[in-house]
N, C-alpha and C positions, 0 to 999 in steps of 0.2 A: 655181548659187548666185547670188543677186541681192543686191548691197549698195547702200545708198542714200547719196547725197550731196545733202543738202537735199531738193528735190523731184524729183531726177533719180536714175536707176538705172544701175548697171553690173552686167552679168552675167559671171560667172566660170565657165569650163569647166575641169574638173580631170581628171587621169589617176588613176584609182583604184589602178592598179598602182604607179605612181611616187609616189603620194600627194603631188601637187603641182598647183598651178594652172598651166595651159598657155596659156590665152587669155582675154583680157578685152575686152569691147566694151560701148559704151553701149547702153542700152535693156533691155527685158525682154519681148520678143515673139518671134514666129517668125523675124523677120529676124536675130536674134542667132544662131540656129542656122545660118542661111544664111551669115552672116559666118564662123562657126567652120568650116563646110564649105570655104569658099574659103581660109581660113587653112591648113587641112590640105593642100589641093591645091597651094598655092603654096610649101609647105615639104616637098614630096615625099611627102605622105601621101595616103591614099585614103579618102574618106568612106565608101565601100562596105565597107571593112574594119573599120569600127566595129561591133562585134558586140553590145555591151551598153551600155545607157544607163539610169542611175538619175536620176529627175527627180520634181518635184512634179506635181500633177494639173492644172496650168495648161493650158487649151485652146490657148493661144498656143504654148507650148513643145511641146506634143504635135503640133500642126500642123507646126511646124518640124522636129521629129525625123522624123515620117513622110515629110516631103517631102525633106529634105536628108541624113538618115542612114537611108535607107530599108531597109537590111539589118540594122539594129540591133534587138535584142529590148529592149522597154521594161519596166522595173520601176518601179512607182510607190513612191516612198520611204515606208516604213512610218510614219515620224514625221509626215509631212505628211498621210497618210491618217488617222492617229489624231487629228491636230489638227482635221480636219473633224468628226470625231465629238465631240470636246470642245466645239466650237462649237455643235453640235446639242444637247448636254446643257445647255449654258449658256442656250440659247434656251428650253428647257423651263423651266429655273429662273426666268428673267426673267419669263416669262408667268405662272407660278404665283405668283411673289412679289406680284403684284397682288392676289391673294386670300389669301395666307398670309404677309404681310409680316413679322410677328413671328417666325414660325418660320424663315424663310429669310434674314432680314436678316444681312448680313456673312458669308454662307457661300459666296460665289462660288468662291473659290480652293480651298476645302475639297473641292468636288466635282470640281475640275479636277486636283488633285494626285494623284500616285500614293499609295496607302495607306501605303507605307513611308516617305514623306516628310512625313507629317502629324505635327504636334506632338502631345504627349500630350493637350492640351486639345482639339485638333481631333478626335482619335480618339474621345474621350469624347462630344463633341457629335455626331459622325457616327453613333456607335452609337445615340444617342437618336433621331436623325432617321430612321435606317433602319427603325425600328419604326413610323414614321408612314405612313399611306396616301397618300403624295404621288406625283404624276407624276414629280417630280424624282428620287425614290428609284428608281422603275422605270427611268428613263432612265439613272441612274448604274449600276444593277445590270446593265443590258444592255451598257453601255460596258465595265464590268469583265469581263463574259463575252467580249466581242469580243477582248480582249487575248490570250485563249487561242489565237486563230487563228495568231498569230505564234510561239507556243510549241510548236505541234505539229510533229513531225519529218517525218511522211509527207505529201507534197503532196496525194495523193488524199483522205486523212483530213481535211486542212485545208480542202480545197475543199468537202467534204461538210458539215463543221462550219459553214462560212460560209453555205452554202445554208440550213441549219437555222436559223442565227441570223437571217438575213434574213426567214425565214418568221415567226419569233417577233416580230420588229420590226413586220412588216406587220400582225400581229394585236394589237399593243400600243395602236394609236390615237394614238401619239406622232408627230405630223406632222414635226417636225424630224428625228427619227431615221429616219422613213420616207423623207424626201428624201435622207438620207445613204445609205440602202440602195439607192435608185435610182442614186446616184452610183457606188456600188460595182458595180452591174450594168452601168452604162454604160462603166466602165473595168475590166471583169472580168479580161481577160487580163493587164493590167499589174499588177493587185493580186495575182492568183494567181502571177504570174511570180516574186514574191519568194521563194516556196518552192523555186524552181529555181535562181535566181541568187544569193540571199542577199546582194545588194548594197543599199546604202542611201546616203543623203546625209550619213551621219554624219561622214565625212571633211570634206565641204564645210562642215558646221556648225562643225567645229573650226577650219578655215581662216578662216571668217568671224569667229570670235571673235578671231583674231589681227589681222584687218583692222580690226575695230571698235575694238580696243584701240589700234592705231596711229592710227586716226582721232581718237580721243579725246585722245591725247597731243598730236597736232598741232592740236587744236581745229578740225578740218575742213580741207578742201582747196578752194582757190578755183576750180579747174577740174577737169573730169573727166579731162583729160589727166594732171594731176599725181596725181589719185587712182588712175588706172590704173597709172601708173609705180610708185607706192607698193605697189600690190597685187602687181605682178610681183616687186618687191624682197622683199616679205614672204613670199609663198607660192609663188613660182616656182622656188625652188631653183636659181637661175641659177649657171652656172659662170663665174666671172669670169676672164677671160684675163689675161695679164701686162700690166702697165702699162709702156708704152714712152715714155720722155721725149723 
């Protein structure tokens, strides 16, 4: 998980079993994983015993994990994967809006929301637009179909579903979605791994909500050192020892 302080970033590593943050470090590149590996070693841990990692599709974090947590199986967080697809759908909408401005005006969030979270007015408008021969409609439909990948129980069935979905995207002519499909292929093992590990960054997103709420209450932190100290206090589940006067 990466939290931002102004233009600077702090990366938080969490224990999914203990459901707590265990290490914070400045930055958001492969060096943060190296720092976490050294932290484990200096506290009696063994980086080679880390067996499972859930992360986003950042090439920097991937490089760090492959180098410094080399025995770990990598699962790409399902919500970050889906966010890349949402961006692709929005790219299709933005391009098509140049030619169908009246139809697509003020519809951005409607295409990005899950159907269950749409207002009644948005659902009515969506029903009208789905009947139109728009590229945005085709992109949205493919994105909704993609969600079934994570709903399937059997890993082999899910993998075959995803291959068929990519074939359909390749024949769609929708370039942003085709680029997303290439991304899936380039990160195939980590995408499919979700059906074996069932781990995600959901815990981290919850912890990040606590961090951001504390940051807003404090109206920011003047240094990363103070920010990191706050993170440990908020999500570290620290065991406070007795106070000796």
